[in-house]
C-alpha positions as CSV (number, residue, x, y, z in Angstrom):
1,M,0.1,-0.6,0.2
2,E,1.8,3.5,-1.1
3,N,2.1,6.4,1.3
4,H,-0.4,9.4,0.6
5,Y,1.5,11.5,2.6
6,F,4.8,14.0,1.8
7,C,6.5,15.0,3.8
8,E,8.5,17.6,2.0
9,N,6.7,20.1,2.5
10,F,7.8,20.9,5.8
11,S,11.5,19.7,5.2
12,D,12.6,23.2,5.5
13,M,12.4,24.0,9.1
14,I,13.1,21.7,12.8
15,H,10.1,19.9,13.6
16,S,9.4,19.3,17.5
17,M,9.6,15.6,18.8
18,T,6.6,16.2,20.5
19,G,3.6,15.9,18.7
20,Y,-0.3,15.4,18.6
21,G,-2.8,14.2,15.6
22,K,-6.5,13.1,16.2
23,A,-9.0,12.4,12.6
24,E,-11.9,11.0,12.3
25,Q,-14.0,9.8,9.0
26,L,-17.1,8.4,8.6
27,Y,-17.6,5.1,6.6
28,N,-20.9,4.2,5.7
29,T,-21.8,3.6,9.3
30,N,-18.7,3.5,10.9
31,N,-16.9,5.6,12.4
32,I,-12.8,5.8,12.2
33,C,-10.7,7.7,14.7
34,V,-6.8,7.7,14.8
35,E,-5.4,9.5,17.7
36,I,-1.5,9.7,17.8
37,K,0.7,11.3,20.6
38,T,4.2,11.4,20.3
39,L,7.5,12.3,22.5
40,N,10.8,12.8,22.3
41,S,13.3,9.3,22.2
42,K,16.4,8.3,20.4
43,Q,14.8,6.3,17.9
44,L,11.3,5.6,16.6
45,D,9.7,3.9,19.6
46,L,6.2,2.6,17.8
47,S,3.1,1.6,20.3
48,L,0.4,0.6,17.9
49,K,-3.3,-0.5,19.1
50,L,-6.2,-1.3,15.9
51,P,-8.9,-3.8,16.5
52,Q,-7.8,-6.9,15.7
53,E,-9.7,-7.7,12.5
54,L,-6.7,-4.8,11.0
55,K,-4.1,-7.1,12.3
56,A,-3.2,-7.9,8.7
57,S,-2.2,-4.4,7.4
58,E,-0.7,-3.4,10.6
59,F,3.0,-3.8,8.8
60,D,1.2,-1.3,6.0
61,Y,0.4,1.1,8.8
62,R,3.5,0.9,10.8
63,N,5.4,1.7,7.5
64,E,2.9,5.0,6.6
65,I,4.1,6.1,10.3
66,A,7.9,5.3,10.4
67,A,8.1,7.5,7.0
68,V,6.4,10.4,8.4
69,L,7.1,10.9,11.8
70,Q,10.5,9.2,11.3
71,R,11.7,8.9,15.2
72,G,10.2,9.4,18.6
73,K,8.1,8.2,20.9
74,V,5.1,7.4,19.1
75,D,1.7,6.0,20.6
76,A,-1.3,5.1,17.6
77,T,-4.3,4.5,18.2
78,I,-7.2,3.0,15.5
79,T,-10.6,2.5,16.8
80,I,-13.8,1.4,14.5
81,T,-17.4,2.2,16.0
82,N,-20.4,1.4,14.2
83,T,-22.6,4.3,14.7
84,D,-25.9,2.1,13.2
85,V,-27.2,0.9,17.3
86,A,-28.9,-1.9,15.3
87,Q,-25.7,-3.4,14.1
88,N,-24.4,-2.6,17.7
89,T,-23.4,-5.5,20.5
90,H,-26.3,-7.3,21.6
91,I,-27.8,-9.5,23.5
92,E,-28.4,-13.2,22.7
93,K,-31.8,-14.0,24.5
94,E,-31.5,-17.5,23.6
95,V,-28.3,-18.1,25.6
96,V,-29.4,-15.5,28.3
97,A,-32.5,-18.0,28.7
98,S,-30.6,-21.2,28.8
99,Y,-28.0,-19.9,31.2
100,F,-31.6,-18.7,33.7
101,E,-33.2,-22.4,32.9
102,Q,-30.4,-24.1,34.1
103,I,-29.6,-21.3,37.3
104,N,-32.9,-22.3,38.4
105,S,-33.3,-26.1,37.8
106,I,-29.9,-26.8,39.6
107,S,-31.5,-24.4,42.5
108,K,-34.1,-26.4,42.7
109,E,-32.3,-29.6,42.5
110,Y,-29.7,-29.4,45.4
111,N,-31.9,-27.1,47.4
112,I,-30.7,-24.2,47.1
113,P,-32.2,-20.7,47.5
114,E,-32.9,-18.3,44.8
115,A,-30.8,-15.1,44.3
116,K,-32.4,-11.7,44.6
117,D,-30.4,-10.5,41.2
118,V,-29.8,-13.5,39.3
119,A,-29.7,-10.6,36.6
120,S,-26.6,-9.7,37.5
121,I,-25.2,-13.7,37.7
122,I,-26.4,-14.2,34.0
123,F,-24.7,-10.7,32.6
124,R,-22.0,-12.1,34.0
125,M,-22.1,-15.2,31.8
126,P,-19.7,-15.9,28.4
127,G,-21.5,-15.6,25.2
128,I,-23.9,-12.8,26.5
129,F,-22.9,-10.3,24.4
130,V,-21.9,-10.5,20.8
131,A,-20.9,-8.3,18.5
132,P,-21.6,-8.1,14.7
133,V,-17.9,-9.4,12.7
134,Q,-17.0,-6.3,10.4
135,D,-16.7,-6.2,6.6
136,Y,-13.4,-4.5,5.8
137,D,-13.5,-4.5,2.1
138,D,-11.2,-2.4,0.2
139,G,-13.3,0.8,0.2
140,F,-12.9,0.5,4.2
141,L,-9.7,-0.5,4.3
142,A,-9.0,2.8,2.0
143,K,-10.6,5.1,3.9
144,I,-8.5,3.8,7.4
145,M,-5.3,4.4,5.7
146,E,-6.9,8.3,4.5
147,T,-7.7,8.7,8.0
148,L,-4.5,7.5,9.0
149,V,-2.5,9.7,6.8
150,Q,-4.8,13.1,7.7
151,A,-3.9,11.9,11.7
152,L,-0.4,12.0,10.2
153,K,-0.4,15.7,9.2
154,M,-1.9,17.1,11.9
155,T,0.9,15.1,13.9
156,D,3.4,17.0,11.6
157,D,1.8,20.0,11.6
158,F,1.7,19.8,15.2
159,R,6.0,19.0,15.2
160,A,6.8,21.9,12.6
161,K,4.6,24.6,14.8
162,E,6.7,23.7,18.1
163,G,9.6,23.7,15.9
164,V,9.2,27.2,15.4
165,V,9.1,27.9,19.0
166,L,12.7,25.7,19.6
167,K,14.2,27.1,16.9
168,K,13.3,31.1,18.4
169,D,14.7,29.4,21.3
170,L,18.1,28.1,19.6
171,V,18.7,31.4,17.6
172,K,18.3,33.6,21.0
173,R,20.8,31.5,23.2
174,V,23.2,30.8,20.4
175,E,23.2,34.6,20.0
176,L,23.3,35.2,23.3
177,I,26.7,32.9,23.7
178,L,28.6,35.7,20.9
179,G,27.1,38.0,22.4
180,Y,29.0,37.0,25.3
181,L,32.1,36.1,23.1
182,A,32.4,39.4,21.9
183,E,32.2,41.2,25.4
184,V,35.6,39.1,26.4
185,E,37.5,41.1,24.0
186,P,38.0,43.9,26.0
187,F,38.9,42.4,29.5
188,E,41.6,40.2,27.0
189,K,43.2,43.3,26.0
190,N,44.0,44.3,29.6
191,R,45.2,40.9,30.7
192,H,48.5,40.8,28.8
193,E,49.4,43.8,31.0
194,I,48.0,42.2,34.1
195,I,50.0,38.7,33.7
196,K,53.2,40.7,33.4
197,G,52.6,42.9,36.1
198,K,52.1,40.1,38.5
199,L,54.9,38.4,36.9
200,Q,57.3,41.8,37.7
201,K,56.3,41.7,41.2
202,N,56.7,37.7,41.9
203,L,60.2,38.0,40.1
204,Q,61.3,41.1,42.1
205,E,59.7,39.2,45.9
206,L,61.8,36.7,44.7
207,A,65.2,37.9,43.5
208,S,66.6,40.4,45.2
209,G,69.2,40.7,42.9
210,G,67.7,41.6,40.0
211,Y,66.9,39.9,36.8
212,D,67.9,39.2,33.2
213,E,64.9,41.4,31.6
214,N,65.4,39.7,27.8
215,R,65.2,36.6,29.4
216,F,61.9,37.8,31.1
217,E,60.7,39.0,28.1
218,Q,61.1,35.7,26.3
219,E,59.5,33.9,29.5
220,L,56.7,36.2,29.1
221,I,55.9,35.9,25.5
222,F,56.2,31.8,25.9
223,Y,53.4,32.5,29.2
224,L,51.1,34.3,27.2
225,E,50.9,32.2,24.2
226,K,50.0,29.3,26.3
227,L,46.9,31.5,28.1
228,D,46.3,32.6,24.1
229,I,42.6,32.3,23.5
230,T,42.1,33.4,20.2
231,E,42.3,30.6,18.5
232,E,39.2,29.3,20.7
233,K,37.4,32.2,20.2
234,V,38.0,32.0,16.6
235,R,36.8,28.2,16.6
236,L,33.7,29.3,18.7
237,R,32.7,31.6,16.5
238,K,32.8,29.1,13.1
239,H,30.8,26.7,15.4
240,C,28.2,28.8,16.5
241,D,27.6,30.2,12.4
242,Y,27.8,26.3,11.1
243,F,25.0,26.0,14.1
244,M,22.3,28.8,12.5
245,E,23.7,27.2,8.6
246,S,22.4,23.5,10.1
247,I,19.4,24.5,12.1
248,D,16.7,24.2,9.1
249,E,18.3,21.3,7.6
250,E,15.7,18.2,7.9
251,G,16.4,15.9,10.7
252,A,18.9,18.4,12.3
253,G,18.4,17.1,15.6
254,K,21.5,14.9,15.5
255,K,24.1,17.5,13.6
256,L,23.3,20.8,16.0
257,G,24.0,17.9,18.6
258,F,27.3,17.1,17.2
259,I,28.2,20.7,17.2
260,A,26.9,21.8,20.6
261,Q,29.0,19.6,21.7
262,E,31.9,21.4,19.6
263,M,31.0,24.4,21.0
264,G,31.2,22.9,24.6
265,R,35.1,22.1,24.1
266,E,35.8,25.7,22.7
267,I,33.9,26.9,25.9
268,N,35.8,24.9,28.0
269,T,39.2,25.7,26.4
270,L,38.6,29.4,26.7
271,G,38.0,29.1,30.4
272,S,40.5,26.7,30.9
273,K,42.9,29.4,29.1
274,A,41.6,32.6,30.4
275,N,43.4,33.3,33.7
276,D,40.7,35.9,34.5
277,A,38.0,36.4,36.5
278,D,35.8,38.8,34.0
279,I,36.4,36.5,31.5
280,Q,35.6,33.4,33.8
281,R,32.6,34.9,34.4
282,L,31.2,35.4,30.5
283,V,32.8,31.6,30.4
284,V,30.1,30.7,32.8
285,K,27.2,32.4,31.0
286,M,28.2,30.9,27.7
287,K,28.0,27.4,29.6
288,D,24.6,28.0,31.3
289,E,23.0,29.0,27.9
290,L,24.9,26.0,25.7
291,E,23.3,23.6,28.7
292,K,19.9,25.0,27.6
293,I,20.3,24.5,24.4
294,K,21.3,20.6,24.8
295,E,18.4,20.5,26.7
296,Q,16.1,21.8,24.1
297,L,18.3,19.8,20.6
298,F,16.5,16.2,22.9
299,N,13.3,17.3,21.6
300,I,14.3,18.2,18.3
301,L,14.0,15.3,14.9
């Protein structure tokens, strides 16, 4: 059975893995209802509940759901209800009469007092209620698939709308990280002079007889190069730009997660090499925003 719904209409935006869709259609006297709920999951975790009569088509339904939703914890339910009261479950009168006669006969034979509420006993017996056999012809099956497709479209639309909210939040937090990175610049300019002053003071306290100025400058340059954060800043900015470029790619969730990991490495290295309280404060803010980004990425398709 071929797929009826195509996802490319929504491929230009990120999708949340949280979604909901419910569709109903009437076929003759049968009401078809398909309800789908989705949450985040690393893989496709699909639970499909449907009438026993539809088990032969279960594989088709699972393929359709997997093709559209791709990933996440998915709970899908297909129910069929006959709206014709005359065709709904009915009571077998002959069976009820048989049970009644048998109960009375046993009561008399064994001298058992008659029960006050014989009906409640009888209606708990098997075979009392009988549901008519549904006729699942090709037209009926096609209508069920059509209803499933509608529910999937509603779920995917829901995910797309949630994705818009997620994207807005992610963009905001990446921009905050870039803003904090820009604030590092003025502190970095003064950092070299502060480090140089501290080293000179320590040397003067330790070397009362003086020290070699040239050697001191060489050691200072080596020391400052080890603490230089230029490469980390450049790489972090590139990772942020790449994150923004990739955010609208189809199924970008995992890719964005990998980019976020690289952003974290540069932020951590920047913090370890900063050797400055003001820069460290900005690094903590960047880490806080990155953690919020990672939390949001768990729910992105």
